[in-house]
C-alpha positions as CSV (number, residue, x, y, z in Angstrom):
1,M,119.2,108.3,122.6
2,K,118.1,110.8,119.9
3,K,120.8,113.3,121.0
4,L,123.4,110.5,121.1
5,I,123.1,109.5,117.4
6,P,124.1,112.9,115.9
7,L,127.0,113.0,118.4
8,L,128.2,109.5,117.3
9,T,128.0,110.6,113.7
10,V,130.2,113.6,114.3
11,L,132.7,111.6,116.3
12,L,132.9,109.0,113.5
13,L,133.5,111.7,110.9
14,I,136.2,113.4,113.0
15,S,137.9,110.1,113.8
16,N,138.2,109.3,110.1
17,P,138.8,112.5,108.2
18,T,140.3,110.7,105.2
19,I,137.0,109.6,103.8
20,A,137.5,109.7,100.0
21,A,134.8,111.4,97.9
22,D,133.9,110.7,94.3
23,K,134.7,113.5,91.9
24,I,134.8,114.3,88.2
25,V,138.4,114.3,86.8
26,K,140.0,114.4,83.4
27,C,141.1,110.9,82.3
28,Q,142.6,109.0,79.5
29,I,142.6,105.3,78.7
30,D,145.0,104.0,76.0
31,S,144.9,100.6,74.4
32,A,147.7,99.4,72.1
33,G,149.3,102.8,72.2
34,S,146.4,104.9,71.1
35,P,143.7,106.6,73.1
36,S,140.5,104.6,73.6
37,Y,138.9,107.3,75.7
38,K,139.9,110.8,76.6
39,G,137.6,113.1,78.5
40,K,135.8,113.3,81.9
41,C,135.5,110.4,84.3
42,L,133.9,109.8,87.6
43,F,136.8,109.1,89.9
44,V,135.9,106.7,92.7
45,P,138.8,106.4,95.2
46,D,139.2,104.2,98.2
47,T,141.3,105.1,101.3
48,K,144.3,103.0,100.2
49,G,145.0,104.6,96.8
50,S,143.1,102.3,94.6
51,F,140.4,103.8,92.4
52,A,137.8,103.1,89.7
53,L,136.9,105.3,86.7
54,A,133.4,105.4,85.3
55,N,131.3,107.5,82.9
56,P,130.0,110.5,84.8
57,Q,126.7,110.0,83.0
58,K,125.2,107.2,85.1
59,N,124.2,104.0,83.3
60,K,126.4,104.7,80.3
61,P,129.6,102.7,79.6
62,L,133.0,104.3,79.9
63,L,134.4,102.4,76.9
64,T,132.6,100.2,74.3
65,G,131.5,97.2,76.4
66,I,133.2,98.4,79.6
67,T,131.3,100.2,82.4
68,D,134.3,101.0,84.6
69,V,138.0,100.5,84.9
70,S,139.5,99.6,88.3
71,V,143.1,100.2,89.5
72,F,143.8,98.1,92.6
73,I,147.1,98.9,94.3
74,I,148.8,95.6,95.2
75,E,152.1,97.1,96.4
76,K,153.9,100.4,96.1
77,G,154.0,101.5,92.5
78,V,152.3,98.3,91.2
79,A,148.6,97.8,90.5
80,E,146.2,95.2,89.1
81,V,143.9,96.7,86.4
82,R,140.5,95.3,85.5
83,G,137.6,96.4,83.4
84,L,134.0,95.5,84.3
85,T,132.1,94.6,81.1
86,T,128.6,95.5,80.4
87,D,127.8,91.8,80.9
88,G,129.1,92.0,84.5
89,I,132.4,90.1,83.8
90,N,135.4,91.5,85.7
91,S,138.0,91.3,82.9
92,R,141.6,91.3,84.0
93,W,143.7,93.7,81.9
94,G,146.9,92.9,83.8
95,E,149.5,94.4,86.0
96,A,150.5,98.1,85.7
97,K,153.3,100.2,87.1
98,R,153.0,103.8,88.1
99,S,154.5,106.0,85.5
100,T,157.7,107.8,86.4
101,E,156.9,110.5,83.9
102,D,153.3,111.2,85.1
103,K,152.3,109.9,88.6
104,A,148.6,110.1,87.5
105,C,149.2,107.3,85.0
106,W,149.4,103.5,85.4
107,V,151.1,101.7,82.5
108,G,150.6,98.0,81.6
109,E,151.9,95.9,78.8
110,D,149.4,97.2,76.2
111,F,147.4,99.8,78.1
112,K,147.6,103.0,80.1
113,V,145.1,104.5,82.6
114,C,145.5,108.1,83.6
115,A,143.3,110.2,85.9
116,W,144.1,113.9,86.7
């Protein structure tokens, strides 16, 4: 059994090579047309294209009152964007469309979230 567990682990990793890893990226979050945050973010992807952005310094908010911003893909080119407040409230920012000018950006009615 001891030899079987490492073999199973290797087989699982080989069978799912698309495991997404967290990484540090450049990001920008605009609100009402002006940058609210521009700098480094911890980019936390999932395997379906959705992602979250957080402060790379753990336990520090990304924005004033916001610990992380999540972009959930709901259909091709359309996402639902939310911000998790420091009080633990999942605040809905609204729907965003993928920018035609910069595919790293998602643009909502009064916000923009970019991760490069």
